[in-house]
LUMVEXDO-791257 format. One record per residue: x, y, z of N, C-alpha, C, O, CB in turn; residue in one letter. Coordinates in steps of 0.001 Angstrom, whole numbers, plus 500000, padded with zeros to 6 digits. Glycine has a CB too. Example, Ala and Ser with C-alpha at 12.3 -4.5 7.8 and 13.67 -1.06 7.14 Angstrom:
LUMVEXDO-791257
513190494310507800512300495500507800513200496700507800514236496681508465511308495527509046a
512850497750507080513670498940507140512900500030507870513409501138508039514084499402505725s
END
This chain:
LUMVEXDO-791257
588132475064094570587311475969093788586928475338092436585962475774091810588051477297093571i
587660474338091990587363473708090698585987473009090738585217473169089791588479472686090327i
585650472251091776584306471612091761583161472634091831582074472387091309584177470631092942p
583408473776092474582349474799092534582088475379091140580938475574090745582740475936093525v
583170475651090402583006476196089061582352475158088166581491475502087357584362476642088477v
582741473893088293582150472864087451580668472664087789579872472369086897582918471544087608m
580293472814089036578867472729089398578078473856088801576934473673088386578692472733090902a
578683475031088754578022476157088086577835475892086609576807476258086039578821477437088280g
578800475268085985578694474932084555577535473975084364576769474142083415580021474305084013v
577370472973085227576293472033085107574923472733085243573968472368084557576448470940086155l
574840473704086101573631474523086234573314475308084991572145475477084643573770475463087383g
574344475796084310574184476534083095573693475624081975572933476050081105575484477203082714i
574132474375082004573634473380081026572087473262081141571369473269080142574322471963081272y
571628473158082360570180473091082567569453474332082155568332474262081651569885472817083983g
570066475458082357569493476736081941569363476817080426568356477290079899570345477893082454l
570382476355079746570397476372078258569244475515077763568484475937076892571777475842077677i
569111474329078307568043473433077855566676474052078159565761473956077341568171472038078533v
566526474694079340565252475295079700564873476421078757563703476552078396565299475807081118a
565837477239078349565546478349077448565171477830076076564249478351075448566745479297077347v
565866476814075602565550476241074282564161475615074291563391475809073350566605475183073876i
563832474872075337562539474209075402561425475249075587560325475067075065562518473172076552l
561694476332076322560676477346076529560345478034075193559201478433074978561150478382077581n
561318478175074307561023478780073007560263477908072072559721478398071081562256479179072356g
560196476603072347559484475686071506558056475416071961557283474812071217560228474421071434k
557692475842073142556330475624073633555408476696073090555660477893073229556293475614075173i
554335476236072468553366477161071889552006476985072543551524475858072657553257476953070373t
551376478069072975550054477958073584548991477749072510549228478047071339549734479212074417p
547828477242072897546735477115071934546322478483071374546295479479072098545527476427072593p
546013478513070127545648479773069469544208479665068980543958479058067939546620480100068279d
543274480232069703541853480266069349541320478881069125540623478641068139541623481110068112y
541632477948070022541118476604069978541946475642069146541678474440069157539751476632069465g
542939476131068430543782475238067648545008474879068436545775475755068837544171475870066316t
545202473598068664546304473086069441547461472800068482547294472088067492545887471811070240v
548636473361068787549788473107067899550948472434068655551983472125068065550275474434067265s
550766472214069950551813471566070769551321470170071066550430469990071897552121472369072111y
551890469169070396551395467778070500551928467101071755552817467612072436551802466959069254s
551369465963072031551876465151073152553262464640072853554079464509073764550940463974073447q
553552464342071586554887463911071201555897464969071579556947464651072137554956463614069701f
555593466253071278556522467336071636556655467470073118557752467714073619556072468653071050n
555543467314073857555631467383075300556495466333075917557298466620076804554306467294075875g
556335465075075443557151464001076004558602464089075543559510463706076280556569462649075623f
558826464588074333560207464747073882560905465837074700562083465711075032560252465089072370a
560183466893075019560750467958075859560964467500077287561945467880077925559846469178075847h
560041466676077796560222466107079117561450465221079142562248465281080077558986465320079540l
561604464392078107562788463527078044564079464339077952565092463962078541562687462581076848a
564046465438077225565221466316077090565599466891078473566768466867078857564931467480076066a
564621467395079199564886467960080513565379466921081487566320467186082234563653468616081055g
564775465739081510565203464689082392566607464189082048567407463898082937564221463556082345l
566893464094080750568221463643080281569303464591080780570310464160081341568263463557078727c
569086465878080572570082466873081012570184466857082535571285466896083084569705468306080506c
569032466799083224569011466871084674569708465670085343570518465842086253567579466965085149g
569386464480084889569956463303085509571467463153085148572271462695085960569161462051085069f
571814463556083906573247463542083569574028464530084390575150464242084805573451463839082103a
573472465663084629574118466685085469574187466223086933575167466494087626573350468034085369s
573175465546087384573171465004088751574292463980088891575063464027089849571792464355089095l
574382463064087945575444462030088014576826462682087900577768462281088584575258460963086878a
576936463686087034578215464369086886578604465127088176579761465098088596578153465342085695s
577657465776088769577929466489090021578334465570091153579233465893091930576725467274090435g
577671464420091251578086463431092244579490462927092000580278462788092936577131462272092253l
579808462649090739581143462152090416582193463223090683583279462898091164581209461697088951a
581911464462090393582843465558090617583048465721092130584183465880092581582317466887089969i
581968465685092913582076465839094349582872464727095017583731464970095865580717465902094945g
582565463511094614583275462364095235584741462381094881585591462122095734582654461026094791i
585057462687093611586476462710093218587209463865093845588388463737094173586613462784091709s
586550464991094021587182466127094674587467465828096151588529466166096674586295467371094545a
586493465187096810586715464826098219587851463837098368588730464024099210585447464243098828d
587844462786097562588877461768097660590260462349097296591262462031097937588533460576096742a
590298463204096258591545463803095854592128464728096865593340464753097078591367464515094609g
591254465508097505591709466459098528592282465709099707593325466083100243590557467375098989t
591599464644100114592077463843101233593407463162100893594309463088101727591027462794101620r
593511462674099670594730461984099278595938462942099207597036462604099649594522461298097926a
595713464144098641596796465135098576597224465537100001598417465672100270596342466397097761v
596264465726100901596577466072102250597338464971102980598293465231103712595330466398102977g
596899463751102764597586462612103401598996462439102867599918462109103613596796461321103185a
599157462665101559600487462487100958601446463563101500602601463269101807600403462561099390q
600964464795101613601858465832102118602166465631103600603272465935104048601243467211101894s
601204465124104362601455464874105783602419463717105936603278463738106818600141464580106536a
602289462710105090603189461559105147604596461978104753605560461515105363602690460426104230m
604743462830103763606068463281103354606708464109104466607912464002104697605986464101102049a
605923464929105156606458465718106255606910464813107407607947465059108023605409466726106746a
606146463790107690606548462901108776607787462115108412608602461819109286605420461952109131s
607952461769107154609166461095106714610388461942106880611455461460107259609043460686105295w
610222463239106588611340464162106739611738464303108202612923464422108515610985465527106157k
610754464290109101611027464371110528611804463146111027612629463240111936609720464514111301k
611521462014110418612179460767110831613557460643110204614304459734110564611321459552110451m
613920461516109287615224461500108689615314460796107344616413460643106810616149460881109610g
614204460369106787614237459742105488614246460849104421613279461600104289613022458774105303f
615304460937103694615412461993102694615585461426101292615671462183100325616572462911103025t
615636460120101173615872459495099855614592459350099088613576459966099410616530458131100008g
614652458529098072613523458319097174612685457130097660612318456264096865614017458086095722d
612394457088098915611646455956099473610166456043099076609505457058099294611787455921101020a
609679454973098499608278454899098131607923455731096905606751456036096685607443455332099280g
608892456091096129608621456861094903608366458314095148607877458998094248607458456293094190g
608672458832096329608453460229096611609749460975096426610552461097097351607903460428098022q
609948461478095216611213462130094881611105463653095058611361464401094115611626461787093432s
610744464094096207610738465509096483609559466270095896609492467494096004611978466093095989g
608620465542095267607448466225094714606518466691095819606529466138096919606696465307093752g
605739467675095543604835468213096536603391467746096305602438468395096736604905469728096528s
603254466611095618601883466118095404601259466696094140600042466619093968601006466458096606g
602072467277093247601495467860092011600919466819091124599874467047090514602530468636091243d
601559465667091018601067464627090125599676464118090608598784463872089796602097463450090054a
599523463974091893598270463539092439597183464574092244596030464236091974598426463221093885l
597555465844092382596595466933092170596170467000090710594989467186090418597198468279092608f
597110466853089802596779466886088391595869465711088036594922465866087264598056466862087536v
596153464547088593595286463408088354593857463639088884592885463238088243595885462171088997g
593741464264090018592453464584090579591670465547089700590473465372089470592623465161091950t
592358466552089220591703467535088333591251466868087015590181467185086496592675468723088027v
592061465957086488591691465257085277590435464407085500589534464383084662592850464385084797l
590389463728086616589186462923086932587965463841086991586905463495086469589360462152088296i
588103464991087612586977465903087691586550466434086344585360466634086102587308467037088586q
587499466663085471587163467166084119586427466075083359585431466361082695588452467611083333v
586893464820083437586213463765082752584845463497083329583925463147082590587028462537082784f
584685463650084629583389463492085273582452464639084807581249464426084652583546463485086842a
582980465794084597582187466907084101581688466686082693580675467261082294582983468166084155g
582386465859081933581950465578080574580627464821080562579909464866079563583016464781079832n
580290464136081637579004463458081675577873464423081543576884464137080867578856462676082938l
577996465566082177576961466639082048576925467187080632575846467482080119577237467803083048g
578055467329079999578091467807078625577412466790077705576683467198076801579548468066078174l
577620465490077895576941464489077101575428464555077306574669464365076355577462463105077448y
574985464820078528573564465011078773573015466226078090571873466207077629573304465107080225g
573802467305078006573346468505077300573204468201075816572220468602075195574327469687077522l
574162467508075245574094467178073803572888466296073546572164466514072575575399466463073320i
572660465313074389571502464448074185570189465213074330569228464954073606571538463289075168s
570155466146075260568944466953075454568723467847074261567577468041073855569038467794076736a
569773468403073681569607469220072477569074468413071295568254468895070514570930469859072101l
569554467185071184569045466306070111567580465986070341566773466034069413569865464995070032i
567235465657071590565829465347071881564922466583071710563762466432071327565700464797073316l
565417467779071980564565468926071864564289469321070445563370470100070193565152470049072577s
565070468801069485564884469129068098563805468272067436563362468563066325566181468979067369q
563383467201068140562331466344067561561023467111067593560686467760068584562198464982068340m
560282467024066475559055467783066346558027466985065597558324466326064601559305469104065653d
556801467055066098555693466417065433554506467396065543554016467674066637555367464996066067s
554070467897064409553011468887064405551669468319064863551406467121064758552871469471063031g
550850469200065362549533468779065795548548469831065248548577470987065672549449468641067386c
547710469443064341546784470395063725545363470149064218544398470479063529546841470293062186d
545236469577065397543923469229065904543187470447066456543789471470066782544046468168066975g
541888470305066550541025471377067102540578470931068482540100469809068646539771471677066165y
540723471777069453540323471470070823539212472407071223539377473627071209541515471582071802y
538061471825071587536929472678071962536586472583073440535585473142073887535716472315071143n
537423471869074204537193471767075630536381470546076020536329470217077205536509472992076114g
535739469852075073534939468660075395535637467334074995535107466249075236533581468754074692n
536795467443074399537498466209073902538148465492075041538776464453074838538572466551072831n
END
């Protein structure tokens, strides 16, 4: 359930950027253009930055969750087979743990992978604050 929640958080990052950028877009007012190309490209860069960072973060979270789930399952299956064979000692560093250390490590990897999306959000917020006014007049023939 952790990767699903983290994927939802990444989607919320995109929604935050979309709402901020939507508030900064201004339509032409009686032929006067106030939304410059610089603003348009800065907002495009902000959206792409957040989107690609969230994509990379989601891939990293998914891959680490898959590998971690398989490793925890293999470790518990291996411990059960060792018990059936009669090995009860500390063979291989398995001192009666139920795979908690491996699970905690997997969760930590997922949290750090989720930070990639947060870095993309911060970069997108910085890019969205860039502003260059445009006081040009547009009459449709330019």
